[in-house]
Structure formats: C-alpha cells, structure tokens
C-alpha positions in Angstrom: 177.2 168.8 191.4 175.7 168.1 188.0 172.2 168.8 189.4 173.3 172.2 190.7 174.7 173.0 187.2 171.5 172.1 185.6 169.6 174.3 188.1 172.0 177.2 187.2 171.3 176.8 183.5 167.6 176.6 184.2 167.8 179.9 186.1 169.6 181.5 183.2 166.8 180.2 180.8 164.1 181.7 183.0 166.1 185.0 183.2 166.4 185.1 179.4 162.7 184.4 179.0 161.5 187.1 181.4 163.8 189.7 179.9 162.7 188.8 176.4 159.0 188.7 177.4 159.1 192.2 179.0 161.0 193.7 176.0 158.6 192.1 173.5 155.6 193.1 175.5 156.8 196.7 175.9 157.3 197.1 172.2 153.8 195.8 171.4 152.0 197.9 174.1 154.0 201.1 173.7 154.7 201.4 170.0 152.5 198.9 168.2 149.4 199.4 170.5 148.9 195.6 170.6 148.4 193.3 173.6 151.7 192.3 175.3 150.9 188.6 174.7 151.8 189.1 171.0 155.2 190.4 171.8 155.8 187.5 174.3 154.8 185.0 171.7 156.9 186.5 169.0 160.1 186.7 171.1 159.5 183.1 172.1 159.8 182.1 168.4 162.9 184.3 168.1 164.8 182.9 171.1 163.5 179.3 170.7 165.7 176.3 169.9 164.6 176.5 166.2 166.0 180.0 165.9 168.5 182.1 168.0 168.3 179.9 171.1 170.5 177.3 169.5 173.1 180.0 168.8 173.2 181.6 172.3 176.1 179.8 173.9 176.8 179.4 177.6 180.6 178.9 177.9 181.4 175.4 178.9 177.7 174.3 178.7 176.6 174.7 175.1 173.4 176.4 173.7 171.1 178.2 176.1 168.1 176.6 174.3 169.6 173.7 172.3 168.0 172.2 169.3 166.2 169.0 170.2 167.8 165.7 169.3 164.7 164.5 167.6 162.0 166.3 165.6 159.2 164.9 167.6 158.3 165.7 171.2 158.7 169.0 173.1 161.8 171.0 172.0 162.4 172.5 175.5 163.7 171.0 178.7 161.3 169.1 181.0 161.6 171.7 183.9 160.9 174.5 181.5 157.9 172.8 180.1 156.5 172.0 183.6 156.8 175.7 184.5 154.8 176.5 181.4 152.2 174.0 182.3 152.0 175.5 185.8 151.6 178.9 184.3 148.7 177.7 182.1 147.0 176.3 185.2 147.4 179.7 187.0 146.2 181.5 183.9 142.9 179.5 183.7 142.5 179.6 187.5 142.7 183.4 187.4 140.2 183.5 184.5 137.8 181.5 186.5 138.2 183.7 189.6 137.6 186.9 187.5 134.4 185.5 186.0 131.3 187.2 187.4 129.4 183.9 187.9 126.2 185.4 189.1 126.0 187.7 186.1 127.1 184.8 183.9 124.2 182.6 185.2 121.7 185.4 185.1 122.3 186.1 181.4 123.6 182.7 180.3 120.6 182.2 178.0 121.3 185.2 175.8 125.1 184.7 175.9 124.6 181.1 174.9 123.0 182.2 171.6 126.0 184.3 170.7 128.5 181.7 171.9 126.8 178.7 170.3 127.1 180.2 166.9 130.7 181.2 167.7 131.5 177.6 168.5 129.5 175.6 166.0 130.6 177.5 162.8 134.4 177.6 163.6 134.4 174.0 164.9 132.8 172.7 161.7 135.1 174.8 159.5 138.2 173.6 161.4 137.2 169.9 161.3 136.4 169.8 157.6 139.3 172.1 156.5 141.6 169.6 158.2 140.0 166.7 156.2 140.1 168.7 152.9 143.8 169.5 153.3 144.7 165.9 154.2 145.7 166.8 157.8 143.1 164.4 159.1 141.6 161.2 157.7 137.9 161.7 158.8 135.9 164.2 160.7 136.3 162.4 164.1 140.0 162.0 163.6 141.6 163.4 166.8 143.7 165.9 164.8 140.5 167.3 163.1 138.6 167.5 166.3 141.5 169.2 168.0 141.9 171.9 165.3 138.1 172.4 165.5 138.4 172.8 169.3 141.1 175.4 168.9 139.0 177.3 166.3 136.1 177.7 168.9 138.3 179.8 171.3 137.7 183.4 172.1 140.1 185.3 174.3 138.2 187.0 177.1 141.4 188.8 178.3 142.4 190.2 175.0 138.9 191.2 174.0 138.4 193.0 177.3 141.7 194.8 176.8 140.7 196.0 173.4 137.3 197.2 174.5 138.9 198.9 177.5 141.4 200.7 175.4 138.7 202.1 173.1 136.4 202.8 176.1 133.6 200.6 174.8 133.4 198.0 177.7 130.1 199.6 178.9 128.3 199.5 175.5 125.7 196.9 174.6 128.1 195.4 172.1 130.9 195.3 174.6 128.8 193.7 177.3 127.5 191.1 174.8 131.0 190.3 173.5 132.4 189.7 177.0 129.4 187.6 178.1 129.5 185.5 175.0 133.3 185.1 175.3 132.9 183.6 178.8 130.3 181.1 177.6 132.5 180.4 174.6 135.3 179.4 177.0 133.1 176.9 178.8 132.0 175.4 175.5 135.5 175.3 174.3 136.8 173.6 177.4 134.1 170.9 177.2 135.0 170.3 173.6 138.7 170.1 174.6 137.8 167.5 177.3 136.2 165.3 174.7 139.1 165.6 172.3 141.7 164.8 174.9 139.8 161.8 176.1 139.4 160.5 172.5 143.1 160.7 172.0 143.9 158.8 175.2 141.5 156.0 174.1 143.3 155.7 170.8 146.7 155.8 172.4 145.6 152.9 174.6 144.6 150.9 171.5 140.8 151.5 171.7 138.6 152.4 168.8 136.6 155.6 168.6 133.3 156.0 166.8 130.3 158.4 167.1 128.9 156.6 170.1 132.2 156.7 171.9 132.6 160.4 171.2 129.1 160.9 172.7 129.9 159.0 175.8 133.1 161.0 176.2 131.1 164.2 175.9 128.7 162.9 178.7 131.8 162.1 180.8 133.3 165.6 180.3 130.0 167.3 181.1 129.5 165.0 184.1 132.9 166.0 185.5 132.0 169.7 185.1 128.6 169.2 186.8 130.1 167.3 189.7 132.9 169.8 190.2 130.5 172.7 190.0 127.8 171.2 192.2 130.2 170.0 194.9 132.2 173.2 194.7 129.2 175.4 195.1 127.9 173.3 198.0 131.2 173.6 199.9 132.1 177.2 198.8 130.7 179.0 201.9 132.0 176.5 204.4 135.3 176.6 202.6 135.4 180.4 202.7 134.9 180.2 206.5 137.6 177.6 206.9 140.2 179.5 204.9 139.5 182.7 206.8 140.4 180.9 210.1 144.0 180.8 208.9 145.7 183.9 210.1 149.3 183.4 208.9 150.3 185.6 206.0 149.7 184.0 202.6 147.5 181.1 203.8 144.5 182.0 201.6 146.7 182.1 198.5 148.6 178.9 199.3 145.5 176.8 200.2 143.5 178.1 197.3 146.3 177.2 194.9 146.4 173.8 196.5 142.7 173.3 195.7 143.4 174.5 192.2 146.2 172.0 191.8 144.0 169.1 193.2 141.2 170.0 190.8 143.7 170.1 187.9 145.3 166.8 188.7 141.9 165.2 189.2 140.8 166.4 185.7 144.0 164.8 184.3 143.3 161.5 186.1 139.8 161.5 184.6 141.3 161.7 181.1 140.6 165.4 180.7 143.1 168.4 180.6 144.5 170.0 183.7 143.4 173.4 182.7 139.7 172.2 182.9 140.0 171.6 186.6 141.9 174.9 187.1 139.2 176.9 185.4 136.4 175.0 187.2 138.0 175.6 190.6 138.4 179.3 189.7 134.7 179.5 189.0 133.9 177.8 192.4 136.1 180.2 194.4 134.7 183.2 192.4 131.6 182.9 194.6 133.4 183.3 198.0 133.8 186.6 199.8 137.6 186.4 199.8 137.8 186.3 196.0 139.1 189.9 195.6 141.8 189.2 198.3 142.8 186.1 196.5 143.0 187.8 193.1 145.2 190.6 194.5 147.5 188.1 196.2 147.7 186.0 193.1 148.7 188.9 190.8 152.4 188.7 191.6 152.6 185.0 190.7 150.5 185.6 187.7 152.7 188.3 186.3 155.8 186.2 186.9 154.5 182.9 185.4 152.1 183.8 182.6 154.7 185.6 180.4 156.9 182.4 180.7 153.9 180.4 179.4 153.5 182.6 176.3 157.3 182.7 175.6 157.6 179.0 175.9 154.6 178.5 173.7 156.4 180.6 171.0 159.6 178.6 171.5 157.8 175.4 170.5 157.2 176.8 167.0 159.4 175.4 164.2 159.1 178.0 161.5 160.7 175.6 159.0 157.8 173.2 159.6 155.5 175.7 157.9 156.7 174.4 154.5 153.8 172.7 152.7 151.1 174.0 155.1 151.1 177.7 154.4 148.0 177.5 152.2 146.3 175.5 154.9 147.3 178.1 157.5 145.9 180.9 155.4 142.6 179.1 154.7 142.2 178.1 158.4 142.8 181.7 159.5 140.2 183.0 157.0 137.7 180.4 158.2 138.5 181.3 161.8 137.6 184.9 161.1 134.5 184.1 159.0 133.3 181.5 161.5 133.1 184.1 164.3 131.7 186.9 162.2 128.8 184.9 161.0 128.4 182.5 164.0 128.2 185.4 166.5 127.0 188.2 164.2 123.9 186.5 163.0 122.5 185.6 166.5 123.2 189.2 167.5 120.8 190.5 164.9 118.0 188.7 166.9 119.1 190.2 170.2 118.3 193.8 169.4 121.4 194.8 167.4 121.4 196.4 164.0 123.8 195.4 161.2 126.8 197.5 162.5 126.2 196.3 166.0 126.1 192.7 164.9 129.3 193.2 163.0 131.0 194.7 166.1 129.9 191.7 168.1 131.3 189.3 165.4 134.6 191.1 165.2 134.9 191.3 168.9 134.7 187.5 169.2 137.4 186.9 166.6 140.7 187.0 168.7 141.8 183.6 170.0 144.7 184.8 172.1 145.8 182.9 175.2 142.9 180.4 175.1 143.9 178.9 171.7 147.5 178.9 172.8 146.7 176.9 175.9 144.7 174.4 173.9 147.5 174.2 171.3 150.1 173.4 174.1 147.9 170.6 175.3 147.8 169.3 171.7 151.5 169.3 171.0 152.5 168.0 174.4 150.0 165.1 174.2 151.2 164.2 170.7 147.8 165.0 169.2 149.2 167.5 166.6 152.6 167.8 165.0 154.9 170.8 164.6 153.2 171.6 161.3 149.7 171.8 162.8 151.0 173.6 165.8 152.7 176.3 163.6 149.4 176.7 161.6 147.5 177.2 164.9 150.1 179.9 166.0 149.7 181.6 162.7 145.9 181.6 163.1 146.1 182.9 166.7 148.4 185.7 165.8 146.4 187.0 162.8 143.0 186.8 164.6 144.4 188.6 167.6 146.0 191.3 165.5 143.0 191.9 163.3 140.5 192.5 166.1 141.9 195.8 167.5 142.6 197.0 163.9 138.9 196.6 162.9 137.1 197.3 166.2 138.3 200.9 166.6 136.9 202.1 163.3 133.7 200.1 163.6 132.9 201.8 166.9 133.9 205.3 165.8 131.7 205.0 162.6 128.2 203.8 162.1 126.5 205.3 165.1 124.5 203.2 167.6 124.7 199.5 167.2 121.3 198.6 168.6 117.8 198.8 167.1 115.3 201.0 168.9 114.6 199.1 172.1 112.1 199.8 174.9 113.3 200.9 178.3 114.5 198.0 180.4 115.6 196.0 177.3 117.8 193.1 178.2 120.9 194.7 176.6 120.5 197.9 178.6 120.0 195.9 181.8 123.2 193.9 181.2 125.0 197.1 180.4 123.9 198.6 183.7 125.0 195.6 185.7 128.4 195.4 184.0 129.1 199.1 184.5 128.3 198.7 188.2 130.6 195.7 188.4 133.5 197.5 186.7 133.1 200.6 189.0 133.1 198.3 192.0 
C-alpha cells in the first residue's frame, strides 16, 4: 500500500510540474516574447524544494516537494530525477534527428571555423575564471573543466527560434549561426565526455594529469567515431528492418530502444548518457523514416522535455548564491564576450562585414537547454556543488535572454551583413540549401 501512496504523490508532483511549466511557458511566449524554456526554468525555481515546494502541503503526506534532509545530493525524489534524465535523453535524441547531417558534413569545414572560436575562447575563460575565484585549484581540476565545458554550449533550438521569430533564418548570418551551433554541440559533447571521464577516474582514486586528459579525449573521440561509423554502416539495413514492423508505434518504440542502448553504452564507457542519445539521433537522421519518427516522437517530447526544464530549475538553491554572485556576474560576462569574439572574428574571414560578424557572435551567445543538460550531469555526478550550479543557471538565463534583445535591432539596422561576394559564394550556396530544406 505504501508503494501505491508514493506513486500517487509522484503523479501529483508530475501534474504540478506540467501545469507550472505551461503557465510559465505561456507567460514568456505570449507577454515577454521569450522562449518557453525560460518560463519553465523559472517556475522550477519557484516551486522547488528550496522555495514554495516545501510549503505546498498534501494533507496527511507532508510537503509536495520537501526540503532535502542533507544539503548535498539531488534535492528531488529519485523517480522525479530519473524522469528528468529520461527527458534529457529524449531532448538530445530529437536534436540529433533534426540535424541535417548531409548539410552538416558538406559545410563542416566552414562551420568548424566559427564553432572552434566559440568553443576555445569560452572554455579558456571558464576554466581560468574558476581558478581565479578559488572555485577550482588548477586548470585541470574537474570543476574548472566542467564549468569550461558548460561555457562552450550554444543552444541550437533557442537560436533557431529567435531567428525564426525575426524571419532571419534564411540570411547568410542565420545559416552560419545554425551551422556553427550544430558543430558547437559536437565539440561541447566531446569536451563533456572528457570531463565526465576525468571525474570518474578521480572518484575511483586515480590521478589525473595532462597525459591522462589526452587519453580520455582520445577515448571520447574514439567512442564517437565507432558509434558514427557502425551506425552509418547499418543505417540503411536498419531502416529496412524497422519498416517491416507493421504494428502501430513500432518505429517509435524500436528507435527509442536503440537510443536507450546507445545512451547506456555511453554511460558504461565512462561518458554521459546524452552523448549516446545525440549520436544515435545523428545516425537515424540519415534514414528515410526520420520524418515519421520525428512526428511520432513529438508527443513524448512535449510531455517530457518541460519536466526536464522544471526539474532543472527545482535543483537551484537561491540561498547558495551567497558569496558567488560576483563570480556569477564575471562568468556571465565572459560567456558573452567569449562567443562575441570567438565566433565574430572568424566570421570576418568568411565574407562577413563588421555588422554581420557581430550578428553571428550574438547569435551564438544563448546557452539554453544545452548548458542546462550539462549542468544537470555535473550536479548529479557530484562534480559541481549547489553554488556552482546556481552560477551556471544564472549564466544560462542571462545569455538566453540577451540574444533576442540584441539580435532584433542588429538585423533591422546596419544593412547587409556580408561583404561584396561573387555569385556562388559559399554563404549564398549554404543559404540556398537551408531555404530549400526549411521549405521541404
């Protein structure tokens, strides 16, 4: 009987989260003209155990989201946290599915130039800021590496939403931002793989030096290469096999099973589950049934992903900000500067003028869901504390808010963002391919 009561409380928690998520999202989208994810994150902080959640009482059962007994660890129930982890896996799986892999491979060289600067600058800033403020001991301290990894993120979803709202997806700047953001994600996930593996070595009592970090990087890249190569080799036979199942929902169920297998395998290899999920999404993005799969997955996506963002907000202990506010402000400024210079400077060499390069830099600023997923991996794995987690949430909120505020005026003023380019210039070709893909 006790298990049934726990199940009933869990259902009430999910109901409260979904209602709060939709209210918060509606306020942001309708009145504040901001992505729904911001509202979901903020209401998570409000209804979390460190805020109102501990005061919402279920008669005879106590608080709906009770304050944790200890300061360390995850301040939500295990079932709720598992649902949030599942949602993160689905989120990255969908991101992989929606990636135009052929376009990505075709223009990877140019996108890498933008993404590399957008990874290197913020990563260095994040690592050394952590050391300067005493959050980490040295540059290869797992905390420093982890904060650096979070700084590299760029939210493809939020960036695409902003560009779509101002109808600039099909501009050279818009195309370049999206292509760079996709490559940015791949770099960020590889860096995350290295950091997670470093932490696991230290937790097992091993020592980590520069050589060990290098070997972990090789291991992470090796996992990616094997997953991609094997996945691409079997993608067409896999497509044919899945199409043989005629019962309703078979394609969705079996594809999710493959996603979960890849996620678990990544975890067993000492990497993060979301790495396997994103990789499997990329693999299945090549098969003919991708559009069917995305359509069937949408319902599960819209149910689970808001839960992820709300639970992510619930983990924030606002009182833990004491003593790290200055660090949070500095880290946020460095996060913005890192993308502006890291992505803007290479853009100048790709046919953009100053205003165009500035648009590219600002477009790469929002961290959004990518940074939140990485942060969740960090706090659940004991890599960062509540204080660092709160600082990351602050940085994510500000960088996500500032992009739509700045991008609109930048596009309405300043004229064309490209230098005079000959017909058939790479940027125009990329623009043409993206427009065709969007129309299709």
